[in-house]
C-alpha positions as CSV (number, residue, x, y, z in Angstrom):
1,X,-8.6,15.1,9.8
2,X,-10.7,17.1,7.1
3,X,-11.6,13.8,5.9
4,X,-12.8,12.4,9.1
5,X,-14.8,15.6,9.4
6,X,-16.3,15.2,6.1
7,X,-14.9,18.4,4.8
8,X,-12.0,17.2,2.9
9,X,-10.7,14.2,0.4
10,X,-8.9,11.6,2.3
11,X,-5.1,11.3,1.7
12,X,-3.8,8.8,-0.7
13,X,-2.8,6.3,1.9
14,X,-6.0,6.7,3.8
15,X,-7.7,5.9,0.6
16,X,-5.9,2.8,0.1
17,X,-6.4,1.9,3.6
18,X,-10.4,2.0,3.1
19,X,-9.7,-0.1,-0.1
20,X,-7.4,-2.7,1.9
21,X,-10.4,-3.0,4.4
22,X,-13.3,-2.9,2.3
23,X,-12.0,-5.5,-0.3
24,X,-9.3,-7.3,1.5
25,X,-6.5,-6.9,-0.9
26,X,-3.1,-5.1,-1.0
27,X,-2.4,-2.3,-2.8
28,X,0.0,-3.9,-5.0
29,X,0.1,-7.3,-6.7
30,X,2.1,-9.7,-4.4
31,X,2.2,-10.3,-0.7
32,X,3.0,-8.1,2.3
33,X,6.6,-8.0,1.6
34,X,6.5,-7.1,-2.1
35,X,4.3,-3.6,-1.0
36,X,6.5,-0.3,-1.5
37,X,8.8,0.3,1.4
38,X,6.7,2.3,4.2
39,X,3.6,2.2,2.5
40,X,1.5,-0.1,4.7
41,X,3.0,1.6,7.8
42,X,1.7,5.1,6.3
43,X,-1.6,3.5,5.9
44,X,-1.7,2.3,9.1
45,X,-1.0,5.4,10.8
46,X,-3.4,7.4,8.7
47,X,-6.0,5.1,9.6
48,X,-5.1,5.2,13.2
49,X,-5.6,8.9,13.0
50,X,-9.0,8.8,11.1
51,X,-10.2,6.3,13.6
52,X,-9.3,8.3,16.5
53,X,-10.8,11.5,15.0
54,X,-13.8,9.9,14.1
55,X,-14.6,8.2,17.7
56,X,-13.7,11.6,19.0
57,X,-16.0,13.6,16.9
58,X,-18.9,10.8,17.6
59,X,-18.4,11.0,21.4
60,X,-20.9,12.3,23.5
61,X,-20.5,16.2,24.4
62,X,-18.7,16.9,27.8
63,X,-17.5,13.1,27.9
64,X,-13.8,13.9,27.3
65,X,-12.6,11.9,30.5
66,X,-14.4,8.7,29.6
67,X,-13.3,8.8,26.3
68,X,-9.6,9.2,27.4
69,X,-10.2,6.4,29.7
70,X,-11.9,4.2,27.0
71,X,-9.4,5.1,24.2
72,X,-6.1,6.0,25.5
73,X,-4.3,5.3,22.5
74,X,-7.0,7.4,20.5
75,X,-6.9,10.2,23.2
76,X,-3.0,10.7,22.8
77,X,-3.8,11.5,19.1
78,X,-6.5,13.5,19.6
79,X,-4.5,15.6,21.9
80,X,-1.8,15.8,19.3
81,X,-4.3,16.9,16.5
82,X,-5.6,19.4,18.6
83,X,-2.3,20.7,19.7
84,X,-1.2,20.8,15.9
85,X,-4.6,22.7,15.1
86,X,-4.7,25.1,17.8
87,X,-1.4,25.0,19.6
88,X,-2.8,23.8,22.9
89,X,-3.6,20.8,24.4
90,X,-6.8,20.1,26.5
């Protein structure tokens, strides 16, 4: 989540996800089925985490309930990140 906070470099899979999104191409030559096993799934997972955490950081203070209601999948990710970071869930 350091990349989402602007305090660290993105992991390689997130960097590839950004490039895929920005340039509309896959990491390796060929089609979807020509990509290394598991790479696209890892890219989706890290992009989901990045997006969820960015939304969380961009929310208005004190609006946790509204965030959870509007973005339930993101809220699940945010809770998991908070638990990993702090050993607790809000």
